[in-house]
N, C-alpha and C positions, 0 to 999 in steps of 0.2 A: 401522434401518427395519422391518427384518423381525421384529425382536424387540417392537417397540413394536404393529405391528399382530394380530399373534401374540398379544398382552396383551389388546387393545383387541377381538379376536373372542370370546376365553376369553370376557372381560368382559362384552360383551352378552350372550353366550348364555345365561350363568351370569343375567343382569338379566333376559332375556325368559324365565326359564323358571320366575323367580320370579315375576314379573308373571302368566303363565298362570296359575300354579298360584294365586294368591291372585284373580284375576280369573271361574277355576272354584267355589273356596271359596267366595267372596264370594254368586257365583251360587247355588249350593247351601245356602248359611247363608241366604237370600233364601227360596229356596221354599219350604226346611221349615217357617220358621217362618209364612209365610203360608199354606201347607198346612195345619197344626197348628188355624188359627183357623177353619178347616170353614165359612168364608163362600162363600153362593152368590149371586150376584147375582140380584135380583126382576124377575118379568118383564116390569113395563117398561123394566128398565135397557136402557140400546144394544145392548149385551151380553146376553141374558135367559136366566135359569135355566142359568147354567154356575157350576163351582166356579172363585172368586179363586184366580188363583195368579202369572198374567205381567203383565206390565207394559197389556196392554191391559183386561182384567179388573179388575185396579185403578182402572184409571181408569173404567172402567165403572160399577165400584161409589162410586169418590169421587163420581161427577157427579150418581148418581142420591139420594145422600143428600141431594148439597147443593138439586137439586131440590126433594127432598120435603120438608126442611126448610122452602125459601119456601115452600111449600101451608101448612103449619102454621103458618110466621109471617107469612102474608097478604102474603108477596113482600116481608119487611122485612129485613132482616140485622141481625146484631146492632148494628152502631153507628148503626142506624137506630131504633131501638128505646128505649123509656124506660125506664131503669132497675125505676121502679114506677109501676104504675097506680090509677084510683079503683078503692076495694074496692065491690062491687057487693053489695045482697041478693039474695035467692032470685029477686025479681020483676024482675032485671035493674036496680035502682034505684041511686042512690049511695049508699053510707052516709055522713052526714055527723059529724065529730067535734065534740069538748066547743066548738070555738072555730069552729063551724059551717063549715068547711072541709072539703072531703071528706078520706073519711081513704083513706091510699094503702096500698097491698100491693105484695110484691114482684110483677114483671115477671114468672112463669114461661116464659111463650112465650120470651121471650129466652134463659134459662136452658137452650132447648131448643140454643140457639146453640154454647155451650161442649161438650157433647156433640159435637156434630154435627165441630163443626172441629176436634177431637180424632182423629176417626176419619179425618175428611177428611185431616188432615195425617198420620196415619200410612200410610193408603193413598198417598199422593203420596212420602213417604221411600220406600216401598217401591220405586217407579218410577223415585227417584230411584237407588234400590241397584242397580236392574236398568243403569239407562245408566250408571252408575258400571262397574259389570263389564263392558260392555261398551268403553268409554273402556282400561280396563287390560289387558285381552283382547288389543286391538286395539295397545297399545303393548308388550306383549310381543311380540306377531309381530313388527311393524319393530325391534325391538332383537334379535330371531333372524337377521331380513333383513340386520339390519347387520353380525352376526356372521358371517354368509355371507358379504358383499363383503368386511369385512375378512380372513377366511383367503382367499379368493381372490386378492385384492392382493397379501397376505402371501408369496406363490408366485412372484411376480414381479420381489420386490425380494431 
């Protein structure tokens, strides 16, 4: 029983150290990559005029991108907008095609959502990376705690 507890203690501390190291590496990797982008939240963000580095500033930036995109697209999301809209002349009147039906053109306002969604997703993925770091780090601490308990129990048997 003593050998099994000692082996479990060694294994648990090894796993704990690997998890702690992985968590710190993940945190450092995420922080450095976010910092390389030199993003600063705009003045109208919930956390205004600060460099985007951690989960709270990532969230503030993602939220303000969505808010700005909704303003540009008259509060319509990508799915709510048509792919094509009637083509207009310089006076704002519809241009008719040869078949007397309105000529259609690509809805460029809808295309803005493609870029916005990409940016928002990348920022949210950064938030997820920070949350994942916290879970891995916590599991590492629990594993080290378990190794201490196994080691203490091995002395009694």
